[in-house]
C-alpha positions as CSV (number, residue, x, y, z in Angstrom):
1,X,112.9,87.1,111.7
2,X,110.7,87.7,114.7
3,X,108.0,85.1,115.4
4,X,104.4,86.6,117.3
5,X,101.9,84.5,118.9
6,X,98.7,86.3,119.6
7,X,96.1,86.3,122.4
8,X,93.9,83.6,120.2
9,X,96.8,81.4,119.9
10,X,97.9,82.3,116.3
11,X,101.1,82.1,115.4
12,X,103.0,84.7,112.6
13,X,106.2,85.2,111.3
14,X,107.9,88.3,109.9
15,X,111.4,89.1,108.4
16,X,112.5,92.3,108.4
17,X,114.7,93.5,105.1
18,X,116.6,97.1,104.9
19,X,115.6,98.4,101.5
20,X,117.3,100.5,99.0
21,X,116.4,103.4,100.7
22,X,117.7,102.6,104.3
23,X,113.9,101.5,105.3
24,X,112.9,98.1,106.7
25,X,110.0,96.3,105.0
26,X,107.8,94.0,107.4
27,X,107.7,90.8,105.2
28,X,105.2,88.1,106.0
29,X,107.1,84.7,105.9
30,X,103.9,82.8,107.4
31,X,100.5,83.5,109.1
32,X,97.1,81.7,109.5
33,X,95.2,80.5,107.2
34,X,92.0,83.2,106.5
35,X,89.4,80.3,106.7
36,X,86.1,81.5,105.6
37,X,87.2,84.8,105.0
38,X,88.8,86.4,101.8
39,X,92.5,86.3,101.1
40,X,92.2,89.0,98.8
41,X,95.3,91.7,99.3
42,X,92.9,94.4,99.6
43,X,91.0,92.8,102.3
44,X,94.0,91.5,104.5
45,X,95.9,94.9,103.9
46,X,99.4,93.0,102.6
47,X,100.9,93.8,99.1
48,X,102.9,91.6,97.1
49,X,106.6,92.7,96.0
50,X,108.0,92.1,92.6
51,X,108.9,88.2,93.7
52,X,105.6,87.4,95.0
53,X,106.8,87.9,98.9
54,X,103.9,89.1,101.2
55,X,104.3,92.3,103.3
56,X,102.7,94.5,105.5
57,X,102.6,97.7,103.7
58,X,102.7,101.1,105.8
59,X,103.0,104.7,105.1
60,X,105.8,105.9,106.8
61,X,109.2,104.6,106.2
62,X,110.0,101.9,109.4
63,X,114.3,102.4,110.1
64,X,114.4,100.4,113.1
65,X,114.2,97.1,114.1
66,X,111.7,97.9,117.2
67,X,109.2,100.1,114.6
68,X,109.2,97.2,112.5
69,X,108.2,94.6,115.2
70,X,105.5,97.2,116.5
71,X,103.6,97.3,112.9
72,X,104.0,93.3,112.5
73,X,102.2,93.0,115.9
74,X,99.4,95.4,114.6
75,X,99.0,93.8,111.8
76,X,99.1,90.3,113.2
77,X,96.4,91.5,116.0
78,X,94.1,92.9,113.2
79,X,94.5,89.5,110.9
80,X,93.1,87.9,113.8
81,X,90.0,90.1,114.2
82,X,89.7,89.6,110.8
83,X,89.5,85.8,110.8
84,X,87.1,85.6,113.5
85,X,84.8,88.5,112.1
86,X,85.5,89.5,108.6
87,X,86.1,92.8,109.9
88,X,89.3,95.2,109.5
89,X,90.1,97.2,112.4
90,X,92.1,100.2,110.7
91,X,95.2,101.5,111.7
92,X,95.9,104.4,113.8
93,X,98.2,107.1,112.2
94,X,101.5,105.7,112.9
95,X,102.5,103.4,116.6
96,X,104.6,106.7,117.3
97,X,102.1,109.1,117.3
98,X,99.4,107.2,119.4
99,X,98.9,104.2,121.4
100,X,97.7,100.9,120.1
101,X,94.0,100.6,119.9
102,X,91.9,99.7,122.9
103,X,89.7,96.1,122.3
104,X,93.1,94.3,120.2
105,X,94.0,91.7,122.7
106,X,98.0,91.8,122.9
107,X,100.1,88.8,121.8
108,X,103.6,87.9,122.6
109,X,106.7,88.5,120.3
110,X,109.6,86.4,120.2
């Protein structure tokens, strides 16, 4: 489990569950309310598994906890922007290929 507080003071919690293929899925265990913004999966860039648990969909498989934490942090930063503005900042290709986008404030991962 990992807890992250963004620079806006919002708290997020994630769990990292190993899948049958060996990859790690980033589950959202708690996050702030979307306020006046839509909470629909498409707008918030989340998906639900067969048990109804929300997770962060990621194009590339994640195999280390460090990669999973980076994805969780990117999701939290973008969700903060979405809550404040209603706009979703697109992800870069993968965290390994390019540095995080400028203009999105960092937070602290615990």
